[in-house]
C-alpha positions in Angstrom: 13.3 -10.6 2.3 14.9 -11.7 -1.0 13.4 -15.2 -0.6 9.8 -14.1 0.2 7.2 -16.3 -1.4 4.5 -15.4 -4.0 4.0 -12.9 -6.8 1.7 -10.3 -5.2 2.9 -6.7 -5.6 3.8 -6.6 -1.9 6.1 -9.6 -2.2 7.7 -8.3 -5.4 8.4 -4.9 -4.0 9.8 -6.3 -0.8 12.2 -8.5 -2.8 13.3 -5.7 -5.1 13.8 -3.3 -2.1 15.9 -5.9 -0.3 18.1 -6.6 -3.3 18.7 -2.9 -3.9 19.4 -2.2 -0.3 21.9 -5.1 -0.2 23.6 -3.7 -3.3 24.0 -0.3 -1.5 25.7 -1.9 1.5 22.6 -1.7 3.7 21.8 2.0 3.4 18.3 3.1 2.5 17.6 3.3 -1.3 16.8 6.7 -2.8 14.1 7.3 -5.4 16.7 7.0 -8.2 17.7 3.5 -7.0 14.2 2.2 -7.6 13.6 3.2 -11.1 11.0 1.9 -13.5 13.4 -0.6 -14.9 13.4 -2.4 -11.5 9.7 -2.1 -10.9 8.5 -2.8 -14.5 6.3 -5.9 -13.5 4.4 -4.1 -10.7 4.4 -0.4 -11.6 0.6 -0.2 -11.8 0.4 -1.3 -8.1 3.2 1.0 -6.7 2.8 4.4 -5.1 5.2 7.1 -4.0 4.3 9.2 -1.0 5.9 11.8 1.3 5.8 11.7 5.1 6.1 15.2 6.7 5.9 14.7 10.5 3.8 14.9 12.5 0.6 14.7 10.5 0.9 14.7 6.7 1.4 11.8 4.2 0.8 12.9 0.7 0.6 10.6 -2.3 3.0 11.9 -4.9 2.3 9.3 -7.6 -0.3 6.5 -7.6 -0.1 3.5 -10.0 -2.9 3.1 -12.6 -4.1 -0.2 -11.1 -4.5 1.4 -7.7 -6.6 4.2 -9.2 -8.6 1.6 -11.1 -9.6 -0.1 -7.9 -10.4 3.1 -6.1 -12.3 4.5 -9.0 -10.3 7.8 -8.8 -6.8 9.2 -8.9 -5.4 9.7 -5.4 -2.2 11.5 -6.5 -2.0 14.6 -4.3 -4.2 13.4 -1.6 -3.0 13.8 2.0 -4.3 10.7 3.8 -4.4 12.4 7.1 -7.5 14.2 5.7 -9.1 10.8 5.3 -8.3 9.6 8.9 -10.6 10.2 11.8 -9.4 12.7 14.4 -9.0 9.9 16.9 -6.9 7.8 14.6 -4.4 10.5 13.6 -2.0 10.2 16.6 -1.7 6.4 16.0 -0.9 7.0 12.2 1.6 9.7 13.2 3.5 7.1 15.4 3.2 4.5 12.7 4.7 6.5 9.9 7.3 7.9 12.3 8.5 4.4 13.2 9.4 3.6 9.5 12.6 5.6 9.8 13.5 4.8 13.4 15.3 1.5 12.5 14.3 1.5 9.6 11.4 -0.9 9.0 8.4 -1.4 6.8 4.8 -0.7 7.5 1.7 -2.9 6.6 -2.0 -2.1 6.8 -5.1 -4.0 5.9 -8.4 -2.3 5.4 -11.9 -2.8 4.1 -11.9 0.2 1.7 -15.4 1.4 0.6 -15.4 2.8 -2.9 -18.1 4.9 -4.3 -20.3 4.0 -1.4 -21.3 0.7 -3.1 -18.2 -1.5 -3.2 -15.8 -2.8 -0.6 -12.3 -4.1 -1.2 -9.9 -6.1 1.0 -7.1 -3.7 0.6 -3.4 -4.4 1.7 -0.8 -1.6 1.7 3.0 -1.8 2.2 5.1 1.2 3.1 8.9 1.3 2.7 11.1 4.3 3.7 13.5 5.9 1.1 16.6 8.0 1.8 15.7 11.6 2.2 15.5 14.5 4.7 13.9 13.8 8.1 11.3 16.5 7.6 10.1 15.1 4.2 10.7 11.4 4.2 10.0 9.8 0.8 8.1 6.5 0.9 7.6 3.8 -1.8 4.7 1.3 -1.3 2.6 -1.3 -3.0 -1.0 -2.2 -2.9 -2.6 -5.7 -3.2 -6.3 -6.5 -3.3 -7.6 -9.8 -2.2 -11.3 -9.4 -2.0 -14.4 -7.6 -3.4 -17.9 -7.4 -2.3 -21.0 -5.4 -3.5 -22.6 -3.6 -0.5 -26.2 -4.4 0.0 -27.1 -0.8 0.4 -25.2 2.3 -0.7 -23.3 4.2 1.9 -22.9 7.8 0.9 -23.2 6.8 -2.8 -20.6 8.4 -5.0 -18.4 9.5 -2.0 -14.6 9.4 -2.3 -12.9 6.2 -1.1 -13.4 5.5 2.6 -10.2 4.2 4.2 -11.4 4.3 7.9 -12.2 0.6 8.4 -8.7 -0.6 9.4 -8.5 -4.2 10.4 -4.7 -4.6 10.9 -1.7 -2.3 11.2 1.9 -3.4 12.0 5.6 -3.2 11.3 7.8 -5.5 9.2 11.4 -6.2 10.2 13.8 -5.4 7.4 16.8 -6.8 9.2 17.2 -4.1 11.8 14.4 -5.0 14.2 11.2 -3.0 14.8 10.9 -0.2 17.3 8.7 -0.6 20.3 5.6 1.5 20.4 2.4 -0.6 20.5 2.4 -2.0 16.9 2.5 -5.7 16.2 5.4 -7.3 14.3 4.1 -8.5 11.0 5.3 -11.8 9.5 5.9 -10.7 5.8 6.2 -14.2 4.5 2.7 -15.1 6.1 1.2 -12.0 4.4 2.7 -12.9 1.1 1.5 -16.5 1.3 -2.0 -15.4 2.2 -2.1 -12.9 -0.7 -0.9 -15.6 -3.2 -3.3 -18.1 -1.9 -6.4 -15.8 -2.1 -6.1 -15.3 -5.9 -7.3 -12.3 -7.7 -10.7 -10.9 -6.7 -13.4 -10.6 -9.3 -15.5 -7.5 -9.7 -19.1 -7.7 -10.5 -20.6 -6.3 -13.8 -21.7 -3.0 -12.1 -18.1 -2.4 -10.9 -16.6 -3.2 -14.3 -19.0 -1.1 -16.2 -18.2 1.9 -14.0 -14.5 1.7 -14.8 -12.3 2.3 -17.9 -11.2 -0.8 -19.7 -7.9 0.8 -20.5 -6.3 0.6 -17.0 -7.9 -2.7 -16.0 -5.3 -5.0 -14.4 -4.5 -8.1 -16.4 -3.3 -11.7 -15.9 -2.4 -12.7 -12.3 -3.7 -9.4 -10.9 -6.9 -9.4 -13.1 -10.0 -8.0 -11.4 -12.2 -8.7 -14.4 
């Protein structure tokens, strides 16, 4: 993990997590082990969440660049409220697996924002040390594509995360538990993200957002 390619937020967080875990003798890092000083370069793309089995994962802190992309602050949102009834058992197994070995989780979605925009939205989930009934999770988001929808779909609606295209587990050195999820090659994901380059929003999307929190440089969306 410490040799993963690329500079996407997902690659950076995986490398930092691996370095910290190695320094702790292999045990899971706690929240205090991954402070702002270690995450300075990617803080805007990092989120903290809390997994409470069997059916709650609440975002406790969302980075400003994540909120910029989504057009809203998702801190305090329980993502099980955004999943369909049919998908909830799958996501319950998915988040539960993160602490079984432990391992990382990865999802890729076409997220619809405001009913008028769609983003190719990648999420990484890493377990932190904590009680089994309230498992803290640190994660990162990377965006590799943007499109303007030809017609509005529930214009003005909150972000729609239902269009899932990929879900799997990443081996952090302890293997991944069996349970119907693919084993994701983290290096391949990181290479793809680096190769895709930053997406460019159209003028309508830029006008609808604050300039203050706009991602800059290699993660620019402008």
